[in-house]
N, C-alpha and C positions, 0 to 999 in steps of 0.2 A: 438454244435453251439460256434462260436470263435467270438473273440470280433469284428474281420471285418464283420462279419455276422450281430450283433449285431447292427452295425452303421448303413448298408441296411436296416436293418429291422424296424430302427428308421423313418428312411427316408422316406418308404413307407408308414407308419403309419401316420406320418405328411403329406403328397401328401393324401392321402385318406381320412383324415379328414381337410382338408385346411381352410374352413373359419374359421372352431375352432383355427385352428392355426394361421391364422392373427388375429381373433382378442386378442389371449393369448397374441401373439408377440405384438400385437399393445399399451397392458398396460404395457408390459417390455417397448418398446420405448419408451413411453410420460415417466416414472419413467428417465430413462437413458437421455432422452433429458433435463428433467429438472435438472438433474443434471450435465452433461457435458457443456447444454448451458448456467447454469449461472455461471460455473467455468473459462467457455473458453469469457465470457463476462466479466469479474470481471480481469484476466489478459491481456485482449486486453485493456480495459479502461488504468491500469495500464502500458503497454505499451506506449500507445496515449500520456499519460500526462506524462510519462519520458521523452518522444520524443521531445513534444514539448518544454518541460520546462529544456532538457538535459543542463548539466553545471552549472546549479544553485545551489550552494553548493556542486556539489559533490569532488570537488577537494580545499576546503578549510577545513583550519583550525584556530583556535582561541589562540592566546595570552592573559592569564586576569591572572588578582590576582592569588595566591596560595588559596586555600580555601576559595573561593569566595562565592559558593555554601551553605555556611552555616558551613565551618570549619569542623575540625575533632574531632572525641569523645578523649578524654583523655585516657593513658593508664597509668595501674600501678600508679596511682594515680600522675601523671606528667600532670602538666599544656599543651596545645599544646603550638607547635613552632608556631610565628606569623611572618610572611614576609611584610614587606615594601610594599603598592601598587605599581601598573606600574603608573610612573608619566606622563605629558602631554611631559615635555623634552625626557625622555626617547622613549616612543611610537614615536614621531617623528624621534628622531634618528634612530628606527630601521627602520622604515620606508624608511628613507634615503639609509639607508643600505644594503637594501632589491632590492632596485630599479632593482639592474642587475638581478636577478634571478629571479621575478616576480611579480605581483601587491599585494599591501596592502591596507588597509582601517582601518582610527583609530575613534571609535566610542565611545560616551560616553551617557548616560542615566541619562538626567538632572530629570526626572522625569517623574513620571505613573498616577500622578492625578491632572494637570494643570487643569486650566480653560483658555479659549480664547476668546477673545470679539473682536467684530466687530460692532461699532455704541451699537445699541439699543440690539443685540443680543450676545448670549453667548454661548456655549459648555456646557454640562455636565461637572463635575469637576474630569473627567476620561481621558482625554488627556495624552497621553504622547510625551513630549518633549526629541529628540534626537537629539543630536551635532555629524555630518557625515564631510566627505572630498569631492572631487570632484570622487571618487573611489567608494563612499559607494552606489550608486544606482547600477553599473555594477557588482561589485562584490555579492551584494545580489540581483541580477537579479530582478530589479523592475525599468518598464519604467515610465517614464513619459509622463501621459496622453496628460496635458495642459501644456503651456508654454515651461521652460527649465529647463536646471540645473544649479548649480551654476556657476558662473564664476570664473576664475583665482583668479582674481583681488578680487573677493568676499571673497575666502577664503583665501587668502594673508592677508587678512585686518578684516576679521572677521566683515565683514556688518551685518548691521539689514535686512536680507533675509529669507524667508523662503518659502519651499514647504510642501503643504497639502497635507492628508490624503481626500478619499473620504468623510468621515462620517463627517470631520471639515466642509467639502466644503458643506454639506446638510443642516447642520446646522446653519450656517454662511449665505448664498449664495440662500438655495435653487435648485430649478432645472433650472430655467432660465436666472438668472445671473453669468457673468464670473467673477472671482476672480481674472485673472490674471491684476496686476498693481494695486490692491487695497490695502488694510494695514489692519493687524490685532494687537491686542494688549494683552501682558498676560506678567506677573512679573515687569507689570510699563513699558513697552518698547512697541516700536510701529516697526511695520516689513510690509514690501515690500514682497506682497507674488507675486513671480516669476515664478511658477511652480505646478500642482496637480499631484500627484503620482495616476498610473492606480490601480482600485479596486483589490485589492489583497484577500480578505473575510478570511474564517478559516475552520476547521473541526466544523463541527456541530453545525454552524450558527454564531459563532463566530468573530464579524467585529475591533477585537483589534488592527491589522496593519492597518486602516481605519482610527484611530483615532489618529496617528502617524503624530506630525509636526517637520518636519528635520532643523535643522537652521545650519551654518557653525560652524567649530570645534572648532574654534578660538575664533568667539561671546559666543560660550558654555562654554567656558573657563572664560568668562569674566563674567558671571554669577557664578562663583563658589567665592563667596564670602570667606567660610571655610576653602576653599581647602578638600572638601571633595567628590569631582567627581573622579569616578574613569574610567580607561582608557583601553577598549579594542581592541586589533588588530585581525584583519581579514585577513588573509594570502589567497591571490588564487596562488596556484603554478601551473606552466606551463604543466608540465607532471602528471595526479592522477595518473599513476601509478609507478612512484616517491614518492607517496607522505611519505613513511616513511622518505626516504634521504631526503626531502625537509623539513621537518618538523626538523631532525637534524639540517642541517645548520641552521633553525630559531635559535634553541635551542643556537648553539654556538655564534650565532648572539648576541643573547638575551642576555645571562650569561656573554659576555663579555662588553656590553651595562650598565648591571646591576652590575658588579662587582664581581659576583661568584665568589669562590675559588676554588681551585682543589680539586675534592673530596669531596666537599660539596653540599648536594641536590640544585635542582633548586628554586629559588627563588620567580618565578612563575610556569604556568602551562599552557601544549599544551591541544586543544581538538579539535578533529575533529567534522567539522559539521557535522550534521546529514543531510543526500542527502535526496532527495527527494522519490527515492524507497525505504530506510526505512521508512519513514513515512506513505507513502501509502500501504508498507508491512504491519504494524500494522493495517490498515483499513482492506485490503484485507484479513487480518485474519478473523476475525471477518464477514466477507460477505459471505468468504468459508465457514464458520460454519454453517450459515444459510442456503448456497446450498447443504451442506451434509445432512441437515436437512429434508429440503424439498424433495431429493431425496432418502432419505432413508423412508419417509412415503411412496411415491408414490411407491417405490418397496416392501415395504412390502405388502401393498394393491396387489401389483402383484403376487407376490410370494403367499400369502392366494389364489388366485383366480385360479394361475397356479395350487398349489395341490389340489384344489376342482375336476379341469378339469382331472388332471391326475390318482384322485381318483376316478370319472366315467369312467376312458378309460381302470381302471383295472377290474372295473364290465363288461363295457361292451365286454370285450376280457377273461371272466373268461376259456370258451372253448377253446381258442385259446391259453391259457397258462397251460391246461391239456392235449391238444396235443402235445405242445413240448416238456415238461414233461416227456410224456409218451416215444415220442422219444431220448430221455437221458440228454435235457438240465435240469442243475443244478440250483439250489437257487440263486448262484451268477451269471450263464448268465442273466436268469430271472432278477434280480435286477440291471444286467448293462445295460441291453434294455429299460427298463423304466427311470433311470439314465439317460441314453445319449437322450432319446427323449426329458425328461424336458430340460435337458443343450442346444439341438439344438435348441427348441426353444424360450430360453432365449436369448442365441449369434444371430438367425438371429431377434431378436427384438431388441438387442443392438447394430447390426449394421445399424439400421435404427435411433435408438436414436442416436448415435453417429452423423451418418450424419445429422441429425437435428440438432443438440445441437451445432456442430461448426458451423452450417450455422446461425442459431438464434445468438448464442452468437458473431460471429461475424459482423453480424449484428448492433445488442445492442451497441459493442465496439467503432465500428465505429460511433456510432453518436456523440463521444468523438471530433473525428475531422478524416480526411481524412487518412490511412495510411494500409499500406500490411494487408495481410491475414492470421490470427494465425492460425496453427497448432497445437494444445494442445497435444503432443504426451503423456505425462503423464497420462491425465485424460483420453485419448482411453484406453490404457494398465490399468488402473484403472477401468475404465468403463465394458471393455469385462473379469476382474478379478471378478466384483461385476455380473457380470449375472452367471458368472458358477457358484460362491456362490450360487446365487441365484436359481440357476436349481438344485445344489447339495440341498439346503435347501427344494424345493418345491416338488420334486422327490423322495426323502429317505423312506418318509411314504410310499405313492402308491409302490415304487419298494419293498419297504419289505414286503410289505401284499401281492403282489401279488407273490413272493418269495415264500410265506409259505402256499400259497392255496393249498388241497390236488389234487393229479390228477386226484384221481375216482370222489371225486365230483365235479369237474371242467369239466369232459369229460360227466358228465347227467346234469349240468347246463343249461336251456333253456333262 
């Protein structure tokens, strides 16, 4: 009995026990559906979100104070080298020089624990006050839901105007009152509300971005009595494929402005903005781990059920095995026959599971937003590899038991 005959015999055995094959295949299909479906849904949702927010931060990089994230550890007992912070004049000069290459915006973080008041109402002391220019919302991908952006006159003269986040509006105005053209107070100053940002939200329910108040950059500079404000430049390169080149050009411009000598290290640092895809990928990793866990548990149960069915099949076909051995079938061929049967059942169930998983995954993924149909080739290949492994795992013990049966005892079996 050769391998081809073993394959034919496996299909004949499956056809003769069709109901049992269907039930076993459905168990495998459920496990593969849960695995492929969840992984496809994660990838589909990630693709939809990236498409709807494409370009926001994908080709941005920041120019900021060197070691502004906490400094660097000293080595060999030497104190770390310090560099002067980026000043307002330097940031403004860079923005003017870079205009021909692309857009840039200057921001400064005034406070993360401010309290904003309006009449008798006030926010919790956890409001962030940020100074920004006319490009702040465009480069950061933030839309103005109500009202308008800062005008060129307000930016030029640093007028007392502001744009609020949705959490601040909720605290000071409720759900019905219109905040546009009203006034709020903080740091002893009165500001006219000209706009409200769209709801941004955050991972894990964090609403920190919606507790932000934006004022014109020059106005923010006027609040800096002690000269402690630090300025960050966010650059939006025209071509994201030439990011490294654009960062090199920006470095040259900034070194000239800062007066860094030839051969000396930069007195500032450039940091690529984290793209949306990178942020989503961090979340997707944990979701995929959950999908693998759920699929593994389901497939483990299916593998045990398949093994039990194959053991029953060996008992039912004891006499048949004896006849095959009497006709010259080797233990290897007997093992191959039962292993092929188990693998075929798993692959048939896997095909159904993959089709259902792709359909369900795309259906769930498209709930985020209308989009195309995602075909997860990687997860499809992975699913079929898993099906073969499950078939081998489930069929080996029954196949080994069948190959060890004594032909004489098998022929006598009733």
